[in-house]
C-alpha positions in Angstrom: 24.4 14.3 137.7 22.7 16.5 140.2 23.7 19.5 142.3 22.5 19.9 145.7 23.0 23.5 146.1 19.9 25.4 147.3 20.4 28.1 144.7 20.3 25.6 141.9 17.2 24.0 143.5 15.5 27.4 143.6 16.5 28.3 139.9 15.0 24.9 138.6 11.7 25.4 140.5 11.4 28.9 139.3 12.0 27.9 135.8 9.5 25.1 136.1 6.9 27.6 137.0 7.8 29.9 134.0 7.7 26.9 131.5 4.6 25.0 132.8 2.0 26.9 130.7 3.6 26.0 127.4 4.3 22.3 128.0 1.2 20.9 129.3 -0.6 20.2 126.1 2.1 18.0 124.7 3.6 16.4 127.7 0.8 16.1 130.2 -1.1 12.9 131.3 -2.7 11.0 134.2 -2.6 7.7 135.9 -5.3 5.9 138.0 -3.9 2.7 139.0 -4.4 1.7 142.7 -2.8 -0.1 145.7 -4.2 -3.5 144.5 -6.5 -3.6 147.7 -9.6 -2.7 145.8 -9.7 0.8 147.2 -8.6 3.9 145.0 -6.7 6.8 146.5 -7.7 10.4 145.6 -5.6 11.6 142.6 -4.3 14.3 144.8 -2.6 11.7 147.1 0.0 9.2 146.5 0.4 5.8 148.2 3.7 7.0 149.5 2.0 9.9 151.1 -0.4 7.6 153.0 2.4 5.0 153.9 5.8 6.8 153.8 7.9 3.6 153.3 10.5 3.3 150.5 11.7 -0.2 149.6 15.3 -0.1 148.8 17.5 -2.6 147.0 21.3 -1.6 147.0 24.7 -2.6 146.3 26.1 0.0 148.7 27.9 -1.1 151.9 25.5 -0.7 154.9 26.8 1.5 157.7 26.7 -0.1 161.2 24.9 -3.1 162.6 22.3 -2.1 163.6 22.2 0.4 160.8 22.8 4.2 161.5 23.0 7.4 159.5 24.2 7.7 156.9 22.7 4.2 156.5 24.6 3.2 153.3 28.0 4.3 152.3 29.9 5.1 148.8 31.7 1.8 149.2 30.7 -1.4 147.3 28.9 -3.8 149.5 28.9 -7.7 149.4 26.2 -8.3 146.9 22.6 -7.1 147.3 21.0 -5.6 150.4 17.4 -4.8 151.0 15.8 -2.4 153.7 12.5 -0.9 154.3 13.2 2.7 154.7 10.9 5.0 156.8 10.5 8.4 155.3 9.3 11.7 156.8 7.0 13.4 154.3 7.0 17.1 153.5 5.0 19.7 155.4 1.8 20.2 153.2 1.1 23.7 154.8 1.6 26.8 152.9 4.7 27.7 155.1 6.1 24.2 154.6 5.6 24.5 150.8 7.5 27.8 150.7 10.4 26.6 152.9 10.7 23.4 150.8 11.9 25.5 147.9 15.2 26.1 149.9 15.4 23.2 152.2 13.8 20.2 150.1 11.0 18.2 151.4 11.1 14.3 152.0 13.7 13.2 154.4 15.0 9.8 155.5 13.6 9.1 159.0 15.1 5.7 159.9 16.3 2.3 158.4 15.2 -0.2 161.1 16.9 -3.3 159.5 19.1 -4.2 156.5 19.0 -7.7 155.1 22.0 -8.7 152.9 22.8 -11.8 150.9 21.1 -14.2 148.6 17.6 -13.5 150.2 17.6 -9.8 149.6 15.9 -9.7 146.2 13.2 -12.1 147.5 12.8 -10.0 150.7 12.1 -6.9 148.5 9.5 -9.0 146.4 7.7 -10.2 149.5 7.6 -6.7 151.0 5.8 -5.4 147.7 2.9 -7.8 148.5 2.1 -8.3 144.8 1.4 -4.8 144.0 2.8 -2.6 141.2 6.3 -1.4 141.9 8.0 2.0 140.8 11.7 1.6 141.0 13.9 4.7 140.7 17.6 4.3 139.6 19.7 7.3 140.4 22.6 8.9 138.4 26.0 10.1 138.9 27.2 11.9 142.0 24.4 10.8 144.3 24.5 9.8 148.0 22.0 7.2 149.5 20.1 10.1 151.2 19.8 12.2 148.1 18.8 9.2 145.9 16.1 8.3 148.4 14.8 11.8 148.4 14.5 11.9 144.7 12.7 8.5 144.6 10.1 9.9 147.0 9.8 13.1 145.1 9.2 11.2 141.9 6.7 8.7 143.3 4.8 11.5 145.2 5.0 13.8 142.3 3.3 11.4 139.8 0.8 10.2 142.5 2.0 6.6 142.1 -0.6 4.2 143.8 1.6 1.2 144.1 4.9 0.5 145.9 7.6 3.0 145.9 11.3 1.4 145.3 14.8 2.6 144.9 17.8 0.7 143.4 20.8 2.6 144.5 24.3 1.7 143.6 27.6 2.9 145.0 28.1 6.5 143.8 30.9 8.4 145.4 28.8 11.4 145.4 31.8 13.5 144.3 32.3 15.5 141.0 35.7 14.1 140.3 34.7 10.5 140.7 32.9 10.0 137.4 35.0 6.9 136.5 34.4 5.3 139.8 30.6 5.9 139.6 30.5 4.4 136.1 32.3 1.2 137.0 30.2 1.0 140.2 26.9 1.3 138.1 28.1 -1.4 135.7 29.3 -3.6 138.6 25.6 -3.5 139.9 24.0 -5.1 136.9 23.9 -8.7 138.2 22.3 -7.4 141.5 19.8 -5.3 139.7 18.9 -8.2 137.4 18.5 -10.5 140.4 15.9 -7.9 141.8 14.0 -7.7 138.5 13.9 -11.5 138.0 12.5 -12.0 141.6 9.8 -9.4 141.0 9.0 -10.8 137.6 8.8 -14.4 138.8 6.4 -13.7 141.7 3.1 -15.3 140.7 0.9 -12.8 142.2 3.1 -9.8 141.4 2.0 -6.5 139.8 3.7 -4.6 137.0 7.3 -3.1 137.3 8.0 0.5 136.4 11.5 1.8 136.1 12.5 5.4 135.9 16.3 5.8 135.6 18.3 9.0 135.6 21.6 10.0 134.1 24.2 7.4 134.5 21.7 5.1 136.1 20.0 4.7 132.6 23.2 2.9 131.3 22.8 0.5 134.3 19.2 0.0 133.6 19.4 -0.5 129.8 22.3 -3.1 130.2 20.3 -4.9 132.9 17.1 -5.0 130.9 19.2 -6.5 127.9 20.6 -9.1 130.3 17.0 -9.9 131.7 15.6 -10.4 128.2 18.3 -12.5 127.1 18.2 -14.8 130.3 14.7 -14.7 131.5 12.8 -14.2 128.3 9.6 -12.6 127.2 7.7 -13.8 130.3 9.9 -11.6 132.6 9.8 -8.6 130.2 6.1 -9.0 130.1 5.9 -7.9 133.7 7.8 -4.7 133.0 5.2 -2.0 132.2 7.4 0.9 131.2 11.0 2.1 131.4 11.6 5.9 131.5 15.1 7.0 130.8 15.6 10.7 132.0 18.5 12.6 130.6 20.4 9.3 129.6 24.1 9.7 130.1 25.1 7.0 127.6 27.1 7.3 124.4 24.5 7.5 121.6 26.1 4.6 119.5 26.1 2.5 122.7 22.4 3.5 123.3 21.5 2.6 119.8 23.2 -0.9 120.0 21.5 -1.6 123.3 17.9 -0.8 122.3 18.4 -2.8 119.1 18.8 -5.9 121.2 15.4 -5.3 122.9 13.4 -6.2 119.9 9.6 -5.3 120.3 10.3 -4.4 123.9 11.8 -1.2 122.8 8.4 0.1 122.7 8.4 0.2 126.6 11.1 2.9 126.6 10.5 6.6 126.9 13.4 9.0 126.7 13.2 12.5 128.3 15.9 14.5 126.5 17.2 18.0 126.2 19.7 19.3 123.8 20.6 22.1 126.3 21.5 19.7 129.1 24.6 21.2 130.6 25.5 18.2 132.8 25.4 15.9 129.6 27.7 18.5 128.0 30.3 17.8 130.6 29.7 14.2 130.5 30.4 14.3 126.7 33.7 16.1 127.4 34.8 13.7 130.0 33.8 10.4 128.3 33.5 11.5 124.7 30.7 11.0 122.1 27.3 12.6 122.1 25.1 11.5 125.0 21.8 10.0 124.2 20.0 12.5 126.5 21.3 15.4 124.4 20.6 13.8 120.9 18.1 15.3 118.5 14.6 14.0 118.8 14.6 12.5 115.3 17.7 10.4 115.8 16.2 8.9 119.0 12.7 8.4 117.4 14.4 6.5 114.6 15.5 3.8 117.2 11.9 3.1 118.1 11.8 4.7 121.4 9.2 7.1 122.6 10.8 10.7 123.1 9.8 13.8 125.2 12.1 16.5 124.1 12.2 19.0 127.0 14.7 21.4 125.6 12.2 24.3 125.2 11.1 23.8 128.8 14.3 24.0 130.7 14.3 27.0 133.0 17.4 26.2 135.0 21.2 26.5 134.7 21.8 22.8 134.4 18.7 21.2 133.1 19.5 17.7 134.0 16.8 16.7 136.5 13.7 18.2 134.7 11.7 15.2 135.6 11.9 16.0 139.1 12.0 19.9 139.1 9.4 20.6 136.4 6.0 19.3 137.1 5.1 19.2 133.3 8.1 17.2 132.4 7.3 14.9 135.4 4.0 14.4 133.7 5.7 12.5 131.0 6.6 9.8 133.6 3.1 9.7 134.7 1.8 9.2 131.3 4.3 6.5 130.6 3.3 4.6 133.8 -0.3 4.9 132.8 0.3 3.5 129.4 2.5 0.6 130.8 -0.5 -0.1 133.2 -2.9 -0.1 130.4 -4.9 2.9 131.6 
């Protein structure tokens, strides 16, 4: 769940600056993987900054033919669609950095073509060109545009050197549509599995890294369970790391889900916060303690890695710290590095 109000974004960034000094020793990290071309990029620059293209797989209904803004709607499409989305990078000047606190940074520039149907998953895989892929799976109350911007911010923020991807499902992007969003997320499991199976089956493919947020973590966990059961260890071996940020999943359901992953549970990192106000609301709506707000000891007992960000939350909501707090974002970077064997 993510607010798009400028005031909240400002407060989250301000809190990140306040908390950064205390968090770095325990949650920091680095990653040095490359584009797969034999040439390394400077640590200060991501591959997305060099070539601002986001590979998108979605179960949303495309808007228009040819596509036009807002590109993908909140309606459910007919299976999976694929698009190479052209992004506009942020202004790196001092003035640009100051203005981005209020207005945001990355923006969707164009979606030249959408491919829908049985070949969409393979089209995504072919576009990845055998490189490592970072796939972001958004949460509740997200439009296509906001999800794409978050995917860009994440990939650029951790200086990812491979391909940036987004799996976006049909969220209504409305506060009162929690039930619709949950059903849409679960409805998208088969399509997400098709994408992961295609990537995992590519003989020259790189590693797959997944970062899921909020309700998107439920979709991700269920899909990985399906992938492991149906495609086996060979497919799971291609997944380098799975980061579940603020998982909006009932704790008992989460416990049962990770238990089915066997040794692959070690690939999972959970970013939690006991003072996550959005998960408090989710618990009131859906019932049950949410995994993202559970005590660290209870999560660690399940075999997952845990980064408890409770002490570093500087905003009012504290639900998207992996995007708004650079030190919490470093948890993602470290998980990717570990999954890449760095």
